[in-house]
N, C-alpha and C positions, 0 to 999 in steps of 0.2 A: 504493500500500500504506500501511497505517496504521503509524506509528512507535510506539515504546514510550510516548511522552508521550500520544499520542492514545488508545492502548489503556488507559492508566491513567485518563484522564479519563472514558472510557466506563465503566470498571469502577466508578469512584466514583459516576457518575450512576446506574448500575443499582442499586448498593447503597443509594443515597439513596432511590430510588423504592421499593424493597422495604421499607426502613425506614419510609418515610412511610405506605405502604399498611398496614403491620403495626401501626402505632400509632393506635388509635382514640382520637379526642378524648374526654375524659371530661366528664361533666356536673359542674356545681357543685351539690352536693346540700345541702339544708337540712332536716335531720331534725327532726321534731316529732311531736305526738300529737293525736288527737281526745280531747275530754273529753265523755263521753256520759252523765253522771249528771244527776239533776235538782236536786242541791244541790252547788254548788261550795264545796269546803273546801280551803284551801291546806295540804295535808298535807306534812309535812317529807319523807317518803320519795318522794312523787310529784314534788315540786319538785326533789329531788336528781336525778331522771332528766332533767328539763329542763336542769338545769345540766350534767350529764354530757355531753349531746349538744349543748351550746351552742345550745339551741333558743331563738330569739328571738320565737317566736310559738306560740300554742296555738289549735287549732280547737275552739270551744266550741258545743255544741248549745244553741240558745236555746229552741226549742220545736218541736213538731210542729204542722202545720195539717191539720185534717180537716173534712169537711163535716158539719154538724149538721142532721139531717133535720127536727127540730122548728123550728129557727130559719130553715132553708133558707139557711144562710150558712156559709162557711168560718170556723172558730173555732180559737183557740190550744188546744193540748192539752199538758198536763204541762210548762208553762214552767219554766225553771231559776230557782232562787233562789241568791243569792250570800251565803253565810254569812261568807265572807272575800273580800277584794279579790284580784284576780289580781296576781301579783308585778309590781312596778314595771317590771322589765326585760323583761317578756314582753308582746308585743302580742296582742290578742285578734282572732281571725278568727271572727265569729259564723256559725253554721250554722243554717239553717231547713229542716226536713224537711217536705215537702208530699206528702200522700197523693195518688197519681196520680188517683184517682177524683174528686177535687175539680174537676179540669178537665173532667170529663164532666158536672158538675152546674151549672156557672156559665157565663155568657156573658162577652164581652170588656168589657162595661161593669162587670161585677162583678170582673173580674181587675184592673182599674185601681184599684178600691177596695181590693182585697186587697193590692195592691202598696204602696199608701200606708199601710195599717195595719201591714203587716210592717215597713216602713221606720221608722215611728214606734215600734213595739214594740221593735225591735232597738236603736234609739238609746237608749231608756230603759234597757234591760237592760245595754247597754255602760256606761252611767253607773253603774248599780248595781254593776258589776264593778270600779269604781274607775278607769275609763278615760275620758278626755275625748273620745276619738275612735277611729275604726278605719279601716283602709285597704281591706279586702276583705270582701265578704259572699258566703257560699257558699249556694247553693240545692241541696238534695238532693231529687231527684224521679226516680222510675223511669218516665219518660214513655214513651208508646207511639205507634204510627202514628196512632191515633185521637185522642190528646190533644196531639200535637206542635204543631199550629197555635196552639191557645189557650195552651199552655205557652210557646212562643216569643214570642207576643205579650205575655204576662205579663212575660217577661224584658226585653223592650224597654221596657215601661211602668215596670218597676223601674229600669232604667238612666236613664230620663228623669225620675225622681223627684228633686226638688230636694235632699232629704236625702241622696241618694246621689251627688251631683255630685262628680266627681273620684275616686270609689271604684271599685275593681275588682269586677266581678260574675263569680264562677266558679260552675260547676255540677259535680255528680257525673255520672260516665259509667260505665254498665254494659257488660259485654262484648258483649251482644247489640246494643247501640247502635253499637258499633264495626263489627261485622261487617255489620249490616243498615243501613248508612249511608244507602242510597237511601230506604228506608221510614222510618227514624228521623229523618233530617235531621241537620243540624249546628246546635247551639244558637247564638244570636247573642250570644256572650259572648267575653271576652278569653281565657279559658282554662278547662280542665276538669280534674277529677281522676279518674283511672282507678281504679275500685274493684275491686281484685283479691281479692274474697272474696264469699261467698254465691253461688257460681257453679254449684253442683251442684243436683240435685233433692232439696230438703229433705224433701219429703213421701213420697218413694219409700222403701219398706222395703228395707233392705239394709245392706251394710258400707261403702258409699261415704262419703267425707268431703265433705259439701256446702259446707263453708267454702272449701276450696281444692282444686282438681282440675286437675292438670297437663294432662290430656287435654282438658278443656274450654278451657283457655287456648290450647292448640295449635289447637284447632278454630276458636275465635272470634277469635284475635288474630294468628296467625302470618302470614297473607297480607293483613292489613288494618291492623294497628296502625301500621306505618311510613308509611302514606299519610294518616293522620288529619290534617285540615287546621288544627286549632288546637293551641296548646301544651298539653302534658299534665303535670300533677303525678301522683303515684302514692300510693295508699293500700294498705297491707298489713295483714293481720290478725295479731293476737296473742291473740285471744280464744278462749274455749272455751264449749261449751254442751252441754246434755243434750236430745237429741231423743227424744221419747217416742212409742212405738207401743203400741197396745192392740188385740189380736186382729189383728195385722198391718196395722192402719190407723194413719195419722198422727194423733196426739192432741195435739201441741203441743210447745213448748219449755218445760221446767221451769226456772224461776229458783231453785228451792229445792234443786236438786241441784248439788253441787260435787264437786271431786276428793275431798273428805273423805268424802262419802257413797258415792261410787263405790268407794273403797278399803275400805269397811266390809263385810267378808265375811259379816256377819250380815244385811246388806241386799241385797247384789248378788252374783251369781256371773257371772264373766266367761266368755264362750264362748272356746274355745281359739283363740289367735292372732287375736282379733277385737276390734273396738271396740264390740261388742254385749254388753250386760249384762242378765241376767234378774233381775227383782225377786223376792226370796224371800218377802217378807211385805208386807202392806198398809203403806203409808207415808202416813198421813193428812196429815202436815205439808206434803207436796208434792202432795196430791191424787192419789196413785198407788195402784194396786191390785196385789196379788200376781199375778205372771204378766205384768205390763207389761214391755216391753223398752225399754231406754234405749240409744241410740247416742251414745256419749261422743265428741264431736268436739273435737279440739284441734289446735293448730299447733306443729310442732317447729322448732327452729333450721334443720334440714336442709330443711324445706319452704320456709322463707323464703329460704334461700340459693338453692335451685333456681329459685324464682320470680323472684328478682332477676336471676339469670343469664339466664333466658329473656327477661325484659323488656328488659334492656340490649342485647340483640341487635337489637331492633326500634325502640327509642325513639331519636330524634335527640338528640344531646348538647345540653344547655342548662341554664340555672339551673332547678332543679327542687326543689319541696318533696316530701319523702318522709314520709308521715304514717302512723304506726302507730295502729291502732284496737284498743284505746283505752288511755288513761292510767289504770292501776289496778295497785296494788302486788301484788295476788294473781295477776294475769296476768303481770306483768313478772318475777316471781321465777323463771319458767320459762326466762328468757333472761339470759345474762350480757351485760355491756357489750360484750365482744368478739364475741359472737354477732351482735348488731345492727350493730356496726361493720363486720363482714364483709359484711353485706347492703348497707349504705350504700356500701361501697367498690366494689361491683359496678356501680354506676351511673356 
């Protein structure tokens, strides 16, 4: 028979096991932002956000790369200029967006040339930003089954480039690439960043929010995210946009419509309990016509909180960058410091 001392030891052991199982190890989270404008200006308000979150890095879009049919070459599109240097205490993580169709248009000999040109272009832009060097380059491309081989070869060529020796190459990862890992493959890089936005059907008419959809996350991530084989950072949305429909058909995203116009009752009438707004008059400044419908999509603090709770259930704890898209005072005014801290704490 067990004596009292033995029973006490067993009780302590059982309690310890339950305590251990109940305490999930937390990630060490490094919050920061994307900077996605074409002119970097060191605005006091935006720098204040970096300081508030003790962000020691900033993801900066350097350029897009698209295929030029006249030149039959991939070319830079809308490269950033630096009106101000990036703050001394902030490291730059340059980001290059490559349109997926580029890899349908070029061969592997051309990808090595593109890799070299990107490496040189990025190095020059980093110096323009007032930085002598950088440690990580991020490539943003929504690759598919048909382009994956050339894209992955390009990434290997990029890693082999002398200008990138000792630097980390990371890539962006969409939800469909997590679920469809067999057809999408796993990129040959050190880490990826999971883009938790632009996940719904943007072009479909209706009241759905295409930026963030909990049902889509559940479908694409629940059974797959925990098994993804390379380390993952996370990107979350804080942006808003106006999706325009004309005669029930998708007509584009209007950059000339903001919350100010949406709230103007002379311009728009909101449908009851809806994110759809009917345009009451022609609005030439935005190229819109009376009768157009705008779906005003935005993200609430509650949306971010629910998303972070969902992701934390499936992501293994590790050092992780949590990147909000994107750094802009007009967007950030919708969130308090405490709102975003609660999101960060969930990881």
